[in-house]
C-alpha positions in Angstrom: -22.8 -22.6 -8.2 -20.1 -21.9 -4.8 -18.1 -24.8 -5.8 -18.0 -23.4 -9.1 -16.8 -19.8 -8.2 -14.3 -21.6 -6.1 -13.1 -24.2 -8.5 -12.6 -21.2 -11.3 -10.7 -19.2 -8.4 -8.3 -21.6 -8.0 -7.9 -22.2 -12.1 -6.8 -18.6 -11.6 -4.9 -19.0 -9.2 -2.7 -22.2 -11.2 -3.0 -19.8 -14.4 -1.7 -16.3 -12.8 1.4 -18.9 -11.5 2.8 -19.8 -15.0 1.6 -16.6 -16.4 3.6 -13.9 -14.1 7.3 -15.2 -15.6 5.8 -14.6 -19.4 4.8 -11.4 -18.0 7.7 -10.8 -16.2 10.0 -11.3 -19.6 7.1 -9.0 -22.0 7.7 -5.5 -19.1 11.7 -6.7 -19.3 11.7 -6.8 -23.0 9.5 -3.4 -23.4 11.9 -1.6 -20.6 8.7 -1.0 -18.1 10.7 -1.3 -15.4 10.4 0.7 -11.8 12.1 3.9 -11.5 13.0 5.0 -8.0 12.0 7.5 -5.7 15.1 10.0 -5.2 13.5 11.0 -1.2 13.5 7.1 -0.7 16.4 5.4 1.0 19.6 4.9 -1.4 18.8 0.7 0.0 16.3 0.7 -3.1 18.8 2.2 -5.6 19.7 -1.3 -6.4 15.5 -1.9 -7.7 15.9 0.9 -10.6 14.5 -1.2 -13.4 12.8 -4.4 -12.0 9.4 -4.7 -14.1 6.5 -3.0 -13.1 2.8 -2.5 -13.5 2.5 -6.6 -11.9 -0.9 -5.5 -10.1 -2.2 -5.5 -13.8 -2.3 -9.4 -13.3 -4.1 -9.8 -10.3 -6.4 -7.2 -11.1 -7.8 -9.1 -14.4 -8.0 -12.0 -12.8 -9.9 -10.1 -9.2 -12.2 -8.3 -12.1 -13.4 -11.5 -14.3 -13.9 -13.4 -10.9 -15.9 -10.7 -9.1 -17.9 -10.1 -12.3 -18.9 -13.6 -13.0 -19.7 -13.9 -9.1 -22.2 -11.4 -9.7 -24.0 -12.5 -12.7 -23.7 -16.1 -11.5 -25.2 -15.1 -8.3 -26.6 -12.2 -8.2 -23.9 -11.3 -5.3 -24.3 -7.0 -5.9 -20.9 -7.1 -3.9 -18.4 -8.4 -5.9 -20.2 -5.9 -8.8 -19.1 -2.9 -6.7 -15.8 -4.7 -6.2 -15.4 -5.2 -9.7 -15.9 -2.1 -10.9 -13.2 -0.6 -7.8 -10.5 -2.8 -8.5 -10.4 -1.3 -12.6 -11.4 2.3 -11.3 -8.4 2.7 -8.8 -6.6 0.4 -11.0 -6.6 3.0 -13.8 -5.3 6.0 -11.2 -2.2 3.6 -10.9 -1.5 2.7 -14.1 -2.0 6.3 -15.3 0.7 7.1 -12.6 3.0 3.4 -13.8 2.5 4.7 -17.5 3.7 8.8 -17.2 6.2 8.1 -14.6 8.0 5.2 -17.4 7.2 7.5 -20.4 9.0 10.8 -17.8 11.4 8.1 -17.2 11.5 9.2 -13.4 9.2 8.8 -10.3 7.4 11.4 -11.0 3.6 10.5 -12.9 0.3 11.4 -11.5 0.7 15.2 -9.8 -0.7 14.7 -5.8 -2.9 17.0 -7.1 -5.0 15.2 -10.4 -4.2 11.9 -8.2 -6.1 13.2 -5.1 -8.8 14.2 -7.9 -9.4 10.9 -9.6 -9.5 9.3 -6.0 -12.2 11.7 -4.9 -14.2 11.1 -8.4 -14.0 7.3 -8.1 -15.1 7.3 -4.8 -18.4 9.4 -5.5 -18.9 6.2 -7.9 -18.5 3.6 -5.6 -20.2 5.1 -2.4 -23.3 5.8 -4.9 -23.2 2.2 -6.0 -23.1 0.5 -2.6 -26.1 3.5 -1.9 -27.9 2.0 -4.8 -28.0 -1.5 -3.7 -27.0 -1.3 -0.1 -28.5 1.7 1.0 -27.4 2.8 5.0 -25.8 5.6 6.7 -23.8 3.1 9.6 -20.7 2.0 11.1 -20.7 -1.2 12.9 -18.5 -0.5 16.4 -16.3 -3.1 17.2 -17.3 -5.4 20.4 -21.1 -3.8 21.2 -23.9 -4.7 19.1 -24.4 -0.9 19.2 -23.6 0.9 14.8 -23.4 4.7 15.0 -25.8 5.8 12.2 -24.2 8.9 10.6 -27.1 10.1 8.8 -26.5 12.6 5.8 -22.9 12.9 6.2 -22.4 8.9 5.6 -21.6 10.0 1.6 -18.6 12.0 2.5 -17.5 9.5 4.9 -17.6 7.3 2.3 -15.8 9.0 0.1 -13.3 10.6 2.0 -12.9 7.1 3.7 -12.1 5.3 0.4 -9.9 7.9 -0.6 -7.8 7.2 2.2 -7.9 3.5 2.5 -5.9 3.6 -1.5 -3.6 5.9 -0.1 -2.6 3.9 2.4 -2.6 0.5 0.1 -0.6 3.2 -1.9 1.9 4.3 0.7 2.6 0.8 2.6 4.3 -0.9 -1.0 7.6 0.0 -0.4 9.2 -3.4 0.0 9.1 -6.8 -1.8 6.4 -8.7 -0.1 5.0 -6.1 2.4 1.5 -4.7 0.7 0.5 -7.7 -1.0 0.9 -9.8 2.4 -0.3 -7.2 4.5 -3.1 -7.2 1.9 -4.3 -10.7 1.7 -4.1 -10.6 6.1 -6.2 -7.6 5.6 -8.7 -8.8 3.4 -9.2 -12.3 4.5 -10.0 -11.1 8.1 -12.2 -8.1 6.8 -13.9 -10.8 4.8 -14.7 -13.1 8.0 -15.8 -10.0 9.9 -18.5 -9.1 7.0 -19.2 -12.7 6.8 -18.6 -13.3 3.3 -19.3 -16.5 1.9 -16.2 -18.7 2.0 -16.0 -20.1 -1.2 -15.8 -16.5 -2.8 -12.6 -15.2 -0.1 -10.6 -16.9 -2.4 -11.5 -14.3 -5.3 -10.0 -11.7 -3.1 -7.1 -13.0 -2.4 -5.8 -15.7 -4.6 -4.9 -13.8 -7.1 -2.7 -11.3 -5.0 -1.0 -14.7 -3.4 0.4 -15.3 -7.3 1.9 -12.1 -7.8 3.4 -12.4 -4.3 5.0 -15.6 -5.5 6.9 -13.3 -7.7 7.1 -10.3 -4.9 9.1 -12.0 -2.3 12.1 -10.8 -1.9 14.0 -10.7 -4.4 11.4 -9.2 -6.3 11.6 -9.9 -10.1 8.1 -7.8 -10.3 6.4 -4.9 -8.4 3.0 -4.1 -8.2 3.3 -0.7 -9.2 0.4 1.7 -8.6 -1.3 0.4 -10.5 -1.9 -2.8 -8.1 -1.0 -0.9 -4.7 -4.3 1.6 -5.2 -6.8 -0.7 -6.8 -6.1 -3.1 -3.5 -7.1 0.2 -1.3 -10.5 0.0 -3.2 -10.9 -3.3 -3.0 -11.1 -3.2 0.7 -12.8 0.1 1.4 -15.7 -1.0 -1.2 -16.0 -4.7 1.0 -15.9 -2.9 4.1 -18.1 0.4 3.4 -20.7 -2.0 1.8 -20.8 -4.5 5.1 -20.8 -1.4 8.1 -17.0 -2.6 9.0 -15.2 -0.2 8.3 -14.4 0.6 12.3 -12.8 -3.1 11.8 -10.8 -2.0 9.5 -8.6 0.3 11.9 -7.9 -3.2 13.4 -8.0 -5.9 9.8 -5.6 -3.2 8.0 -3.7 -2.3 11.5 -0.4 -1.8 8.9 -1.8 0.1 6.2 -3.7 2.4 8.5 -0.1 2.5 10.7 2.0 3.1 7.2 -0.7 6.1 6.5 -0.4 8.1 10.0 3.2 7.9 10.0 2.9 10.0 6.9 1.0 12.1 8.2 2.3 12.6 11.7 5.7 12.9 10.0 4.3 16.3 7.5 2.4 17.6 10.4 6.0 17.5 13.0 7.8 19.1 10.4 5.1 21.7 9.3 4.4 22.8 12.4 7.8 22.1 14.7 10.2 22.1 12.2 11.1 18.3 13.7 10.2 14.8 12.4 9.3 12.0 14.0 10.6 9.4 12.1 13.5 8.8 10.0 11.4 8.8 7.6 8.1 8.0 6.6 6.3 6.0 5.7 7.0 3.9 9.2 8.4 1.0 7.0 11.4 3.5 5.8 12.0 4.2 9.3 12.6 0.7 9.9 15.1 0.1 7.4 17.7 3.0 8.0 17.4 1.4 11.0 18.9 -1.2 9.8 16.1 -3.6 10.1 16.4 -6.2 6.7 13.5 -5.9 4.1 13.1 -9.3 5.0 12.4 -8.9 9.3 10.1 -5.9 8.5 7.9 -7.6 6.4 7.9 -10.4 8.6 7.0 -8.4 12.2 4.5 -6.3 10.0 2.7 -9.1 8.7 2.6 -10.7 12.1 1.1 -7.6 13.6 -1.2 -7.6 11.4 -2.5 -11.1 12.0 -2.7 -10.7 15.6 -4.6 -7.5 15.1 -6.8 -9.7 12.5 -7.6 -12.1 15.4 -8.1 -9.3 18.0 -11.0 -7.6 15.6 -12.4 -11.4 15.1 -13.4 -11.3 18.7 -15.1 -7.8 18.5 -17.3 -9.6 16.2 -20.3 -9.6 18.7 
């Protein structure tokens, strides 16, 4: 049965490779294009109108494969991942849809998005408490765990919300967020000890998308995809108590998020910016780094930190 899941995942991957060009044409016909943020680098203006919401296909694929794994093998984790992908994908879909409807880059307000993230994080944390109730965090490079006791649900909600925002913030350069997700999901899954035959269902649908998102991108995942990826990664880490490991396995995602926090905090307190622009990939763009160079270096860094994280499993 484990092999069956693997082969179905492989077939789904091949199917997506052929489906994405059709989906791209359909999005163009409907004029579902990306609106570029005015605050972003001028270098991105040429991307205006590139089809967006490409995350819909890989979310549906991960949802389908996750539920299939749950019903065939009774793996509770994949029910949670399936639900997380849909819930967080729904937030992103609303954001993208409203952006297209308004014909600018603003969809949901920051408060609306945050409230929905908190609400759906509560749902996921509750599901985890039903299927794998625990209150501990495994500490890398030791055999010890940190017990958060009754603070754990709050931690889970904050962590999941943060992770979905981190993946969302990273999605600003062709191939960056999707590639970092594949690397992060692979290392997090290995540390969690997931069956090898099940790991491909987390990453192959996104790799299919990357075939059309590597520069020059023919499609963007939109918030539909980027928020869902954070929900999936966060759910996986919470279920197996490996949140602290994701500091390394999701190093670029975490760094992108903290670059924004540092930038905003510094400007409010000191009236000075630390970076030319945040998230940090925009800083390097304004330093005249090419998108390809940024993506290659960021992917490499995340692979290296992922390897270090594997060494922390004792």
